[in-house]
C-alpha positions in Angstrom: -50.7 1.8 1.3 -47.1 0.6 1.9 -44.3 3.1 1.3 -41.3 1.9 -0.6 -38.0 3.8 -1.2 -36.2 3.0 -4.4 -32.5 4.1 -4.5 -31.1 3.7 -8.0 -28.7 5.9 -10.0 -29.7 4.5 -13.4 -32.7 6.7 -14.6 -34.2 4.0 -16.8 -34.1 1.3 -14.2 -35.4 3.7 -11.5 -38.4 4.9 -13.6 -39.3 1.5 -14.9 -39.1 -0.1 -11.4 -41.1 2.8 -9.9 -43.8 2.3 -12.5 -44.1 -1.4 -11.8 -44.4 -0.8 -8.1 -46.9 2.1 -8.5 -49.1 -0.2 -10.6 -48.9 -2.8 -7.8 -50.4 -0.2 -5.5 -47.3 0.9 -3.5 -46.5 4.4 -2.6 -43.1 5.0 -4.2 -40.3 7.3 -3.2 -37.2 7.6 -5.3 -33.6 8.7 -4.9 -30.9 8.9 -7.5 -27.9 8.3 -5.2 -27.0 6.9 -1.8 -26.7 10.2 0.0 -30.1 11.3 -1.2 -31.5 7.9 -0.3 -30.3 8.0 3.3 -31.8 11.5 3.7 -35.1 10.4 2.3 -35.2 7.2 4.5 -34.5 9.2 7.6 -37.2 11.8 6.8 -39.9 9.4 5.4 -39.3 6.2 7.3 -40.5 3.9 4.5 -41.8 0.3 5.0 -39.1 -1.2 2.7 -36.0 0.0 0.9 -34.8 -1.2 -2.5 -31.2 -0.1 -3.1 -28.7 -0.4 -5.9 -25.1 -1.3 -4.8 -22.9 0.5 -7.4 -23.8 4.2 -7.1 -22.0 7.6 -7.0 -21.6 9.7 -3.9 -22.5 6.8 -1.6 -22.8 3.2 -2.6 -25.4 0.7 -1.4 -23.2 -0.8 1.3 -22.7 2.7 2.7 -26.4 3.3 2.7 -27.1 0.1 4.6 -24.3 0.9 7.1 -25.6 4.4 7.9 -29.3 3.3 8.2 -28.4 0.4 10.5 -26.9 2.8 13.0 -30.2 4.6 13.6 -33.0 3.2 15.8 -35.7 4.5 13.5 -34.3 3.0 10.3 -32.3 -0.1 11.4 -35.4 -2.4 11.2 -36.6 -1.4 7.7 -36.5 -4.4 5.4 -33.7 -3.8 2.9 -33.3 -5.4 -0.6 -30.1 -4.9 -2.7 -30.1 -4.5 -6.4 -27.0 -5.3 -8.4 -25.9 -6.1 -11.9 -23.2 -8.4 -10.4 -23.9 -12.0 -9.6 -20.7 -12.8 -7.8 -21.3 -14.7 -4.6 -18.8 -12.6 -2.6 -21.0 -9.5 -3.3 -24.1 -11.3 -2.2 -22.5 -12.6 1.0 -21.1 -9.1 1.9 -24.6 -7.6 1.6 -26.3 -10.3 3.7 -23.6 -10.2 6.3 -24.2 -6.5 6.7 -27.9 -7.1 7.4 -29.6 -7.0 4.0 -32.8 -9.0 3.8 -32.7 -10.0 0.2 -30.7 -9.7 -3.0 -32.0 -9.2 -6.6 -29.7 -9.5 -9.6 -30.4 -7.2 -12.6 -32.1 -7.7 -14.9 -35.0 -9.1 -12.8 -38.6 -9.7 -13.9 -41.7 -8.1 -12.5 -42.9 -11.2 -10.6 -39.5 -11.8 -9.0 -39.5 -8.2 -7.7 -43.0 -8.2 -6.4 -42.6 -11.6 -4.7 -39.4 -10.4 -2.9 -41.2 -7.3 -1.7 -44.3 -9.1 -0.5 -42.3 -11.7 1.3 -40.2 -9.1 3.2 -43.2 -6.9 4.1 -45.1 -9.9 5.4 -42.3 -11.1 7.6 -41.7 -7.5 8.9 -45.4 -7.2 9.9 -45.3 -10.6 11.8 -42.4 -9.3 14.0 -44.0 -5.9 14.5 -47.2 -7.3 16.0 -47.5 -7.7 19.8 -47.5 -11.1 21.4 -49.3 -12.2 24.5 -46.9 -12.1 27.5 -47.3 -15.7 28.3 -45.6 -19.0 27.2 -47.9 -19.2 24.2 -46.9 -15.7 23.2 -43.2 -16.5 23.6 -43.6 -19.6 21.4 -45.5 -17.5 18.8 -42.7 -15.0 18.8 -40.0 -17.7 18.4 -42.0 -19.4 15.6 -42.4 -16.1 13.8 -38.6 -15.5 14.1 -38.0 -18.9 12.5 -39.5 -17.7 9.3 -36.3 -15.8 8.6 -33.9 -17.9 6.5 -30.8 -16.3 8.1 -31.8 -17.5 11.6 -30.5 -20.8 13.0 -33.0 -23.4 13.9 -34.4 -22.6 17.3 -35.5 -25.0 20.0 -39.3 -25.6 20.0 -39.1 -27.4 23.4 -38.3 -24.7 25.9 -38.2 -26.4 29.3 -40.6 -25.1 31.9 -39.3 -25.4 35.5 -41.4 -25.2 38.6 -40.0 -23.3 41.6 -41.3 -23.1 45.2 -41.6 -19.8 47.1 -38.2 -18.4 48.1 -36.4 -20.8 45.9 -33.3 -19.5 44.0 -33.4 -19.6 40.2 -29.8 -18.5 39.8 -27.2 -17.1 42.2 -24.8 -14.2 42.1 -21.4 -15.1 40.6 -22.9 -18.1 38.7 -22.5 -18.3 34.9 -25.5 -17.9 32.6 -26.6 -20.8 30.4 -29.5 -18.9 29.0 -32.2 -16.3 29.8 -35.4 -16.8 31.7 -39.1 -16.1 31.0 -41.7 -15.9 33.7 -44.7 -18.0 32.7 -46.4 -17.8 36.1 -45.6 -16.3 39.5 -43.5 -13.4 40.8 -39.7 -13.1 40.8 -37.3 -10.8 42.4 -33.6 -10.2 41.8 -31.4 -8.8 44.5 -27.8 -8.1 45.5 -26.4 -8.6 49.0 -23.5 -6.7 50.7 -20.9 -8.1 53.0 -23.2 -8.0 56.0 -25.9 -9.9 54.0 -28.2 -6.9 53.6 -30.2 -7.3 50.4 -31.2 -4.7 47.9 -33.8 -5.6 45.4 -32.7 -4.8 41.8 -35.7 -6.0 39.9 -39.3 -7.3 40.1 -40.6 -9.6 37.4 -44.1 -10.8 36.6 -45.8 -13.1 34.1 -44.5 -12.3 30.6 -41.2 -10.8 31.7 -37.7 -11.8 30.7 -34.8 -11.6 33.2 -31.2 -12.8 33.6 -30.2 -11.5 30.2 -27.6 -8.8 31.2 -25.0 -11.3 32.3 -25.5 -13.3 29.1 -25.1 -10.2 26.9 -22.0 -9.1 28.9 -20.6 -12.8 28.8 -20.0 -12.3 32.6 -21.1 -13.8 35.9 -24.4 -12.9 37.4 -24.2 -9.7 39.5 -27.4 -10.6 41.4 -29.5 -13.5 42.6 -33.0 -14.4 41.3 -35.5 -15.8 43.8 -39.2 -16.5 43.7 -41.6 -14.4 45.7 -44.3 -17.1 45.3 -44.6 -20.5 43.6 -43.6 -19.9 39.9 -43.2 -21.5 36.5 -40.1 -20.3 34.6 -38.9 -21.1 31.1 -35.3 -21.0 30.2 -34.2 -20.2 26.7 -30.7 -21.6 25.9 -28.1 -19.0 25.1 -27.6 -20.4 21.5 -31.3 -19.6 20.8 -31.0 -16.2 22.5 -27.9 -15.3 20.3 -29.8 -16.5 17.2 -32.7 -14.2 18.1 -30.7 -11.1 19.1 -27.8 -11.1 16.6 -29.0 -12.6 13.3 -31.7 -10.2 12.2 -32.2 -6.5 12.9 -36.0 -6.6 13.2 -36.0 -9.6 15.5 -33.3 -7.9 17.6 -35.4 -4.8 17.9 -38.5 -6.7 18.9 -36.7 -8.8 21.4 -35.0 -5.8 23.0 -38.3 -4.1 23.4 -39.7 -7.1 25.1 -36.8 -7.4 27.6 -35.9 -3.7 28.3 -39.1 -2.4 30.0 -37.4 -2.2 33.4 -34.2 -0.3 32.5 -35.6 3.2 32.9 -37.4 2.2 36.0 -34.1 1.0 37.6 -32.5 4.3 36.9 -35.4 6.2 38.5 -35.2 3.8 41.5 -31.6 4.7 42.2 -32.4 8.5 42.1 -35.3 8.0 44.5 -33.2 6.0 46.9 -30.6 8.7 46.9 -33.0 11.7 47.5 -36.3 10.5 49.0 -37.3 10.3 52.7 -37.9 6.9 54.3 -41.7 7.5 54.3 -41.7 8.3 50.6 -39.5 5.3 49.7 -41.8 2.9 51.5 -44.8 4.4 49.7 -43.0 4.1 46.4 -42.1 0.5 47.2 -45.8 -0.2 47.7 -46.8 1.5 44.5 -44.1 -0.3 42.6 -45.5 -3.6 43.7 -49.0 -2.4 42.7 -47.7 -1.3 39.2 -45.9 -4.6 38.6 -48.4 -7.1 40.0 -52.0 -5.7 40.1 -54.4 -7.5 37.8 -57.1 -5.7 35.9 -59.7 -8.0 37.4 -58.8 -7.0 41.0 -60.9 -4.2 42.5 -57.9 -3.4 44.8 -54.4 -4.6 45.0 -53.3 -6.9 47.8 -50.1 -9.0 48.0 -48.4 -11.3 50.5 -45.0 -9.7 50.9 -42.4 -10.3 53.6 -41.5 -7.2 55.5 -37.8 -7.8 54.9 -38.5 -8.0 51.1 -40.4 -4.7 51.3 -37.6 -3.1 53.3 -35.1 -4.3 50.7 -37.2 -2.8 47.9 -37.5 0.5 49.8 -33.8 0.5 50.8 -34.4 0.9 54.5 -34.3 -1.2 57.7 -37.0 -3.8 58.3 -38.0 -2.2 61.6 -38.4 1.2 60.0 -40.5 -0.3 57.3 -42.8 -2.0 59.8 -43.3 1.3 61.7 -44.0 3.2 58.5 -46.6 0.6 57.4 -48.3 1.0 60.8 -48.5 4.8 60.1 -49.9 4.2 56.7 -52.6 1.9 58.1 -53.6 4.5 60.7 -53.9 7.1 57.9 -56.2 4.8 55.9 -53.7 4.4 53.0 -53.3 0.6 53.4 -54.8 -2.4 55.2 -52.7 -5.2 56.8 -53.8 -8.7 57.4 -50.9 -11.0 58.4 -48.3 -10.8 55.7 -50.8 -9.4 53.2 -50.8 -5.6 52.4 -53.7 -4.1 50.6 -53.5 -0.7 49.0 -56.6 1.5 49.8 -55.4 4.8 48.4 -52.9 4.5 45.6 -53.0 8.2 44.6 -51.9 9.4 48.0 -49.1 6.9 48.2 -47.9 7.7 44.7 -48.1 11.5 45.3 -46.7 11.5 48.9 -44.5 14.5 49.7 -40.9 14.0 50.4 
């Protein structure tokens, strides 16, 4: 049963509306002013909020503003109620992020249709999408159902890249963000001596190259393929439409593209405090975690020793020696450029 919060200072309107929604099989919470409504929303996390605009203590605009600042309540569908029909009031509410607007007096069918429409669209964006090009297109198609989103491109260009081919370079200017349809991608930064440090690893279903676009700045790293790859670019206009025009779309998109942020922070801490042996072991387990497929009995990957050293933050020669030690200890197997992990647990739990 969906939970709806009704914030309305007029007792008759509040009770009559609550009765209609209860008969429609919704679980109804009520609040008689904006302050009480905000507290109830934060405590109960309803599926949808219906809120009057002109109220004592805190008006509807204030309620929407406060709830939009919280990660737990910013994505809740929000419908304004008002006795005013002036276009300026409607525009202000929609610009602040309201999903719909009902003018009092409203009839039962109008109210129920508005609620059902908003709940349905919210559920579409809450569901998980496959992390492939079809899932990406399904997500964009779902986002298009929102009237306040600009028309998005249905023809996202898929580009084919060879192994070790650059997708974008440091200091270049972004024209969009990228989505990995097939293959493996790395991003890295180089110092004045040309020494590389890998800043990110991306697999099928991952987004990358979005930080520079959000910051409206040049790329701070270079993106290169680790193997032949198919990459889709989403134009910046489409990205801005997705990220800025709707709170629920924004939250969904951010969840899709932010999986690696905490990992990067942890990576910096490990580089600062871990031994070379432990850093190489963690580089191997990082590759395993990013790229192992469920169908594989054991993980094996063709990886250049220089790339592995750049991921571990150590010299190539040191990495080669450490790999030799790991092979003698039965932790890995090496055949040419391919490294197979034989004992993931020991690598992951290696002492510093």
